[in-house]
Every structure is written in structure tokens, then in C-alpha cells.
N, C-alpha and C positions, 0 to 999 in steps of 0.2 A: 598611338596618335591617330586621329581620324582626319584625313585631309578633305578639303573642299573639292567638289567635282569641278573639273575643268575640261574644256574641249578646244580644238583649234578654231580661233575666232574667225579666220577667213572662210573656212569651210562652214562654220556655223551660220554666218551672214548669208551665204549663198543658199543654204537650205531654207533659212527663214524667209527669204525673198520668194522662194518657190512656194512655201507653205502659204504665204500671205496672198499670192496670186490665185491659188486654188480657192482659198477662203472667200476672196471677193467675188469669185464666180460661183460660189455655193457648191463647189465640186469637192465635197467631202462626205463621208459616211461615219456614223457612230456605232461602235461595237455594243453588244448587249451589256457589257460591263459599264461602259460610259453612259448608256441610256439609264441604267439602274441607278447610278450616282446622281444623275439629273432628276429621276423620279422620286428619289429619297430626299431631294432637297439639299443635298450636300454641295451641289455645284449647278450652275445653269449653262445652257448652250452659249449664251453671251459671255460668260466667264471663259469658256473654251476659246471662243473666237478672239476675245481680247488678249488672252495669254499667247496665242499663236501670232497675233499681230504686233504685240509689243515685246515678245520674249526673245530668248536666246537658247541655243541647244546646250544642255548641260553635258550630255553624253550620247554617244552612238552605241547602240547595243547590236551585236551580230550573233546569229545563231545559224549553223549550217543548214538547218531545216526551214528557216524563215528568211524573208527579206530583211535587210537592216531596219531598225526602228530607232526613234529618236526620243530622248527625254527632254522636254522643253520647259523651261521656267519663265513664266510671264506674270502679269499682274492684272487684277480685275477688281475695281472698286477699293484700292488700297490693300488688298490681300494677295499674297502669293498663290500661284496656281501652277500645278505641274500637269503637263499633257504628254502622254506617250502616243506617238503617231508613226505611221509607216506608209509606204506607197501601197495603195490598194488597187482595185479593179479599175480598168478603163481610164487609167491615168488620174484617178481621184485620190484624195488623201484619206487614210483610214485613221480615225480617232479611236485608239485602243482603250486607253484609260485616261480619266481626268479626276483630279483630287486636290485638296489643299494639303500641302506637306506639313505634317504635325506629328507629335509623339503618338504612338511609340516608334514609328518608323523613321521619323526625321527629327534631328535635333534643331535644324534650321532649314531654310529652303535649299541650301546647297550642301548640307552635311547630313549623311545617314547616321542613324543611331547604331551603335554596335551591340544593342539590346542588353548585354551583360551588365552595363554600367547602371541601368535604371530598373531592369526587370529581373535581375537575378542571373547567376551563372548558368543555370539550367537551360536558358534560352539562347546561349551563344553557340551551341552545337548544331552545325548544319546537318540535316538528315537526308539531303540530296539536292538535285538541281531542277529547276522549273523547266517543263517541256517547251513552254512558249518562249521564254527569254533567256533561260540558262542561269537565272539568279539562284541564290542560296535559299533553301527551304528550312523553316523552322516550325516546331510544334506550338500551337496556340489553342486557346479556347475562345470561340466566337460567341459574343453576347447575343446577337440576333442573326440567324441564318435563314434566308428565305428560300423555300423549297417548293417547287410547283410539281404536282403529280396529277395526271388525269383532270387537268383544269382546275384543281384546287390549290390555293396558295396557303402554305403553312409557315408559320414563324417558329423556328426551333431555337430554344434557349440553351446557352451553355454547351455548344457543340464542339467536341474535339476536332481539330482540323490542322492541316499543314499550310502555312502561308509563305508565299514567295516574298522575300524582302525587297526585291527589285520592282516587280510589276503588280503586286498585291493579289495575284491569282491564288485561289484557295483550292485545296484538294482534300477529299474525304478517304480515309482508309476503307478497305473492303468491309471490315467488320462494323465499322461505324455506319456505313451506307446501308448495310443489311439490317442492322438494328433499327435505324431511322425508318426504313420501309416497313418493318415489322410493327413499330409503334403506330405508324399511320394506319396500316391495314387493320390493326386491332382497335382503332379509335381511341387510343390512350392520350386524349388531349387534355391539358391542364388549364385551359382557358381559351377566351375568344377575344380577338382584337379587331376593331373596326377597320374596314378597308374602303377607301374611296374609289369610285369607278369612273373612268373617263372613256366615252365612246367617241372615236375619232372619225367616224363616218360623217360625210357631208350633211345627211339628213338629220343627224343628232346635234350638230353644232351650229346649224343655221338658226338665226334669231326668229 
């Protein structure tokens, strides 16, 4: 049986009040993972802010090599939003991950999928623990993996990887990373996809 995630409500309210105060002062930063989710259109910065202003802490995650981080469930535009955050530098809030909880990782906004029930027994076996959050790692195949090398962005299809079920961090095994580098070095591309470019410099965005 899979239990819904719960946390101490008193402690949760205290943390959420602190997060809201930092948000209203714009004292927060987004990790590359969070920025990538925004850039891909999966979620917006306003979704992140709304979730942290309206949500509650689902769980507190502790890792001896990291400061505590918090999984927050909130809402934005009628959809559930998960935000993983922690205390950052200079008293700011660090937004580590942001996403809409959905299959295959989540059965509901408060209930993780055990993987085996919907994806087959071969995915229930943990192959290790995440360096960043300590969550269980499982083997998957990533449909689209974005890989930047020497200023070039490549989209890699059907890439074997290891996924953290807790924070969504992905890892590549040594042999996979080496073969990926070799394929790019040898120019063995199978297609081209259009990429839009945004120049954030003031000169470029002035009307």
C-alpha cells in the first residue's frame, strides 16, 4: 500500500510563511534544472511563485552532505505544482526543481507511483541513491535528453539513464557518456530540430 505524503502541519506553516516572505521580496534563485523546466514550457516562474504562496510542505528531505530541502505542493491556474526548495546563499531561497506531479512518477499530487504497478516489475529495483537528495535511483530510457558541448546543443533520443524518483535528477553511466561523446565527435546525427534563440542583453530587447 502506498501512503500519501504527510508532514507536521505546524512546522509546515512556519516554513511556508518564511518562503512567502522571501518570494515577496524576490529573494530567490532558480537552479539550472528549474530554469530548464521553464524554458521547455513545462512550468512558469509565476507557477512556482503561486505554488510557494498557496501551498504546503509535503515532506522535508535531509542529506548529510546538503542543507535540508522541502517538497512543496501548491496550485497555479487550477493545476497542482511541486516545488523543491532549500535555503540558498545570502539568506535567499533556492528553487531546485519545479514540475507538475504526473505519471510515471506520481499517481496523484500527494502519492508517488511504486513504478512496478504501471511500468513493469523490472523498474521496481533500486540501483542506488541520489547524491543530491538520497532518493532511490531506477533505470529508464529518456525520450529527449538535451546535451550541450562546446556551445552546441544536441537532442539525444532514447538515451539510457538513471532517474532519481525523488528529485528527478538524471545520471549517465560512464559507457553511455563515452558513446554519446563519440557519436557527437563523429558527427553521427540523425536529424535537425529548430531551436529558438533569446538574447537577454538590454541592447537586444529594447524596442
